[in-house]
N, C-alpha and C positions, 0 to 999 in steps of 0.2 A: 146658773147657767151651766150648761152640760159640758163636759170636756168631750173634747174630741177624741174616737177609740183609731188606734192603728190595731189592725189585727196580724202582722207580721213584724212587730218589732219589739224588744224587750220591753217590759214592764215601768223600767226607768224612764223608760221616754214617755210614758204616760202621766207622769208626775210632776209634770212643769210643761211650760210653755215657753218661756223666755230665759235665755242666757247671752253671753257674748257670742257675736257670729264670728263664722269661719275665717272669711276673709279680712279685704282690705277695706276698714269701715271710710267712709266719704262721704258726703251730703244726702243726705237719706231722702229718699224718694218713693211715693206712692204710684205703682205700674198698675196700667187697666187688665186687670186678672188677676187682681192679689187674695188670696185666700183670706176669706173671714175666718174670725177666731174658732166658731162654733164649727165650720166645715169639717166633712169626712175625707178625707186625701188620701192617695197611696202611696205610701213611705215605705222603699228600702232599705237595706244595705247598702254601700258604698259598692261595694262587691258585685250586687245584683243588679245598680243603676245602666240604662245602655249605654250611654257616654260615656263611661269610664272601663275602659276593656283594661284586663288584666294581660298585663307581658311578661310578669315572671312571679314566682312566690319560691320562698322556701322556708328552710322553721324559723328565719330570723328576721326577714320580712317578704311583703307584699306589695307589688310596683303596679301599678296604673297607669295607661294615659288615657286625655282628653284632648282632644283638637277640632274647636267647631268653630270654621270660619262661615257666619252665619250670611245667609242669601237673602234669609226672613228672618223675622222675631225668632228667635230661638229658646228653649229651656230644658233644663236636665229634669227628673224627677226627683220629689222629694227623697233626700236619703241622708244617713246617720254616718259616722265615723264611731268606733268603739277604741281605736288605738293611736299610738301617738304619731303626729304624721310630719314630716317635711316636703313641702311642696318645691318644686320647682318649675317657674315659669319659661316654655320655652317658645311662646311669642308672643309680643306685644300684645296686653289683656285689656280688656274694658269689657263692664259689663253692671249686673247688678246682682246682690247676695244677698236673696231673701229667707229669713228665718221664717217656721211656721208659726201665725198668726201675730207678726209680724213686719212692719215697713220695708219696702227694698232699701238697700245700700249701694251706691257708686263705689266702681272700684277702678281706677286703671293704674297698671306697672308695668313697667317692659320685660324685655324677654333679658332671664338671668337672674329675676329678683329671687328670691328665697324666703320663705316661710317656714318658721316651726311653730305646732299645735298638739298642747299636751289631752287630747282627747281625751285617756282614760282615763284622767282623776276630773277634767271639766264637764265630763256626759253633757255635751252640744244637743242641744235641739235640733231635729232636722231641718236642712235648709235646701234650696233650689238654689241654681245658679241660672240668669238669663242672660243673653244677650243678643242687643236689637241685629236689627238688621246693618248688614257693612259693616260690625264689628268682628271681634274674635277673642278667642280663650284656647291658650293650649297650655298643659301643665302635665309634669311626671309628679303625681302622688307616691310616697312611699311610707307606708304603714308599718309600725316596728311591732313585731310581737313579743311578747316576755308580757311581766307583770306592772303593774302602772307606775311609775315616777311620783314625784309630788307636784302639785299642779306647780305649771310656770309660766311667766308671762309669756304668750306671744312675742316671739323673737324673727325679726323683719332681718334680711340682708339685701341691702342697693348692688347692684351690678357690678360698683366700683368700688367696692368695701371688700376688707378683709374677707380672710376664712373666721370660721366659728364652730362652735363647739354645741354640739346638745348631749342629753344623758346617755344615748347611744351611740352617740357617733362620732368621730370627726369629721369636720365638713370643709371640703380645700376647692377653692377655683383655681382649673389650672388652664394656662395659656401659653400653650409651647410649641417649639419645633425642633423636631430633634427626637431624642430619647427621653419618657421617665419610667420610673420604676413603682409601681403602685405597691401595697401588701396585702395578704390576703384579706378575706372579707371584705369587699371593696367592691362599690359598685359605681361606674362608670355612664351616666348620661349626657348624652351630646348635643350641644349647643347649636350645633350647624351640620353639614353634608361633609363628611371629610374619608379620605381612606386612610387605616392605620394599619399597622402592623402589629400583631398581639402575639408575644412570645410566653408560653404555660408550659410548664411542664417539660422544657423541651421541644417541643415542636412552636411554629409560627404560622398562625394564620391572618388573613386580612379578613379586616370587618369594615367593610365599604356604610359607616355609620351616615344615617340622617338624621337630622333634627329630631327631637325627642326618644330617639334610640337608645336605647341602655344595656351592658355587657356586665356582668356578674364575674368575678375572679374568687373563687372559692377556697376554702380554708385549706384545703390538699395544696394547692400552689403554693410554694414557697415563696415567689413573689412572681409578675408579670411587667412584662417589657413592653410598652407601646411605643410606637414611632411613628413618625409622620415627617414627609418632606415640605409641608406649607405647614401655616399655625392651621391651631385646630381649639376648641375651647370646648370644657368641660367641666360637670361639678363632679367631684371624685368622693362618695361618702364611705368613709372605712368605721366597720361596728368596732364595737369596743369590745374584749372577752365580758362576758356575762360574769 
C-alpha cells in the first residue's frame, strides 16, 4: 500500500501513521468525511493552521488561540506539533479529535482544564479537530521552545485540582480579589472578562482582559503586581530558568 505523501512537513511525519492522539480520548467514533489511510491531504504546521491564531511569541514560547463556536459542522486542517505544549481550555469544549489515518475520538472537558503533551519527544502524527454544529472549542496553546525533554505521560488537571509542575514551568491556578505578585518570565491567561491593574517597572497599566487574553511579564521586570476589585480567575505559567 502506498504511504501518504505530505509535501510541506518534516520527513519524520511520513515515517509513521499512528501514535497516541493529541487530546482527551473518549469513545471512538467514525465521522462522515473521515480521511482514508491512502488519501493525500493537506497537512500544515500548527502555526500555519487558519484556526490557530498566534497572539504572542518570544524566545521562550509561542502562544496561539483557537475559538470555534460552531453554527455548522466545522473542522481544522490536519496539522502537527513539534514542541512541548500546555493547553488551557477557555471554553467548555467538545468535539472530535481525529488522527491522520485513524478514527475520530470524542472529547468533552470544562473550561479551566489543563493538558500537557510532550510533542517534542512523542513526534505526534497530524490530527484535526472537528466541532459539530451547536458545540464549541476554545483553547490557548502554549508551545515551549528549547531542546526536547524525555517523553512524559500526558498530564491532565481538572479546574478544581491544584497547581502542577511541568519540565518548563510552574503552573498556578489563581483565583483572587485584591493584589497578587507575579515573578518575571510569567504568562497570564485570563479565564474570563476582567479589568486588572498591572504594575510593572514602576508604571501601572489597565488590562481589560477578555476570556482567552494573555499578558506576558518579561525577564526585565523584577516582579509584577496585579490587582482587581472583583474576583478574577487566571492561569499563571512561570517559566523555569534554562
